[in-house]
N, C-alpha and C positions, 0 to 999 in steps of 0.2 A: 408449571406452564401447561395450558390446555390446548387441545386441538392438534391437528397434524397438517403438515404441508405435503400434498400429494402431487405426483407428477407422472408423466407417461414416459416410458423408456424408448423414446424415438431414436431412430438412426440419424446420423448426421444429415443425410440427404433429405429425409422426411421432416426433420426438425426445421429446416429452412425451405420447406416445400410450399405448396399452395396455402396451407393453413398457418404457416409461419411458426414462430416459437415465442413463447411468453417468458420474458425475463423480468424477474422482480429484483429490486434493489432495496436492501434493508439498511437504512442510514443514508441520508442525502446531504451530507456535509460537502466539503470542497471536492473530495474524490468521488464519492457516490453520486452527488448531483451532476458532476461533469460527465460521468459515465452515462447517467440517465439521459441527459440532453443529447449526447453524441449518438447513442443507440437509437433514440427516438428520431433524430435527424436522418438516420440510416434506414428508417422504415421498420424497425423492430417494435413489437408491441411491448411497451415498458410499463411495469407496475412498481409503485414506490411505497415505502413504509418508513415512518420516522416518528419518534415521540414528540417532535416539534411540529405542531399542526400549522403554525404560521409559515414555517419553512416549506412544508408540503404545498401550501397555497401559492407561495411565490414560485415554486417549481412548476406547478400546474399552469401558471400564467406564461411561463417561459418555454415550455415544451409540451408535446402531446404525451402526457403520462396519465396513468390512472392510479388511484389509491388502492392499496393492497392490504388485505387483512391476513396477517401472518398465520393465524390459526385456522382460516377457513378456505381461502382461495386456492384454486388449482393452477399451478404454473409449471414450466419446464425447467427453469434455471433460477436459483436464488443466489444473488451476489451479496455477501455480507460486507458492508462498508461502515461498520460501527467501530467505536473504540475497542481495543483488544480484550479488555476485561468483559465487555458485553458479548463479544464473539465467543470467548471461551465458554461463557454460560450457555449461549445458544447451542453451541456444538455439543456440550455435555448433556444438556437437559431437553432440548426441544425435539419432539417426535417427528423428525423429517422422514418422509416415506417416498421412496423411489423418485427423488428429485435430485438433479445435479446441483451441488453447492460449490460456489467459488467464493474467494475472499480477496481482499486487497491489503491485508496487514503487512507491515514492514518486517515482521518476524514470521517464520514459517514452521519451524520444527515442532513447537508445542501443539499447533493446531492440526498439523498432519497426523501427529500421534493420537490426538483425541479422535479425529475422524476415523483412523484405522481401528481404534479400540471399539468403535461403534459400527464399523463396517459401512460407513456412509459413502455415498457417491460424492467424492470431494476432490477438487483440484485446487491446490493452493495457488494464489496469484498475488503479484505485487508489481504495480507500475512504477518504474523509476521516474516519476514525475510528481510534482506537488506544488503547493502554494503556501506562502506565509499568511495568507488570508484565510479566514474561517467562514464556515457556512456558505451563504449565498454569495458573499464577496469573493469566495474562491472558485466559483463555478466558471469553468473555461473548457468548452468542448474540444478545443484544439490543443490542450495541454499534453495530450498523449502522443501527438503526431511524431512518428518516427522515433519514439522513445522505446527502450527495452521494457518488456513486460515479462517478469519472471513467472514461470509456471512450474508447479511441483506435483508430481504424482504421489498417490498412496499405493499400497500393495493391491488395492482394489480398483484402481483407475483403468478402465478399458479404453480401447481405441476410439469408440464412439464418443465417450465423454471428453477425451483428449481433443478430438476433432472439433467438437462444439466449443470447447474452451478457446481453442486457437481462433475459431471463426469470430467469436466475440471480441477477442483481443485485436484482431485485424480490422474489425468494423469500427473500432474507436481510433484507428490510425496507428496503433502501436505494433511493435515487432515481438512476437512470442519467443522466449528463450527458456528452454527446459533445463532445469538443474535439480539437484537433490536439495531438500530443505536445509541440510547442514551446510552445504556450499553457499546457498543463498544467504543464510544468516551471517556467515563469516564475511562474505563479500560486502553485504550491506553495512555491517559494522565498520568495515574499512573505509567505505566511500560515502557513508551517510551518518550513521549513528555516532561514531567516534568523532567525526569531523564537526558535529554539532558542538562538542565540548571545546574543540580547538577554536571554533568561531566564537563561542562564549568567552573564552580567555581573551581573545582579541577585543571583544566588546568591553570587558571589564578593564583591560589595560588602557583603553582609550576613554574611559569614563571621565567626564569633565572637560574633554578636549574635542568633543564631537564637532563643534562649530568650525574647527580648522581642518576637518577630515576631507579627503578627496574621494573619488569613486572607488579606489582600491579598498579603503576602509569599509565602505558600504557593501561591496561585494563579499569581502572577507567575513563580515559580521551578519550577513543575510540569514544564514542558518540559525543563528542564535535567537532569531525572532519566532521560532517554531512555537506552536501551542505547547505549554508546559505539561498538559495532561498527556500529550503524545510522547513527550520525552520520558515521562514516568513509565508509560507503557513499554517504551524501548528498554528501559532499565529493568523492568520486571521480567520481560520475556527474552531479552538477549543479553543478560547480565554478564555471563562468562566471556563472551566474545568482546564485549565493550571493555571489560576490565583488562583483558589481555592486550587489547590494542592501545588503551590509554597508558599502560605500563610500557609498551613499546615506544609510544610517543614521548613519554618521559625520558626513556633511554636515549632517544635521538636528540632531544633538547639538551640533555646533559653533555652529549658529544659536542654539540655546537658551543656550549658554554666553555668547555675545556679548550676548544680550538681558539676561541676569542681570547680567553685568559692567557694563552701561550702565544698570541699573535701568529698562530699557525694558519695563515690565509691560504697557503698553497693546498693544505689538506682540506680546508673549507671548500675551495673551488672544486677539488676532486669529488667531494661528497655531494655538492649540489648539482654536479654535472653527470652524476651516475644515471 
């Protein structure tokens, strides 16, 4: 990879002063595009980059954004909103120079570790919001409203970069929540990654009977409609947490099976009311 991304080490106050701050977003799928639209609506100067030229054209029609050359242009903040394998390659290889980098990946530990190994100005981020739709169909600038947005420091994150990261999160309507990358990955496995598989099980169980399903089935199986490539990224980068939680889910299901086999409905009620 050639070129560098350069930035100026502005303080929080000057970054949002008269000259404003230049935020670039690499990857304008459902999440990246939604962030771009919301920041542009908030008056931020937004630059965008994506391998899909048609997607960039659609976004340019929808919001005041400018195209961005990853290797040449000077910006203050880079938000990586690509698939995780692409992010990994960028963080490992691209010559970022004095620019604040954020991301939106649903796994944090491996990327924080890479950033630390290169001493990058990096704040790991992950909005607890999403869409089953892809690319432009998933653009929704209000999707982050009042949703938690995890933020993770590295050993090299200073208060200025932490403040700028929080400012960006609040501008899109989300609520910043600072956690360790390890805590983040465990929590997201419990409430998102592993629940995908439970949703998928429900979908497979109901296969062939969908015409008779009510809204409960639809809401239960919604997560199973996630982009399969995103699921593979989850498995590649958060494998240990997902495995542990799936085994725990298996244990809980076996407990329910035993209760039902024994007609132990009293114990069942105690369990579900915990």
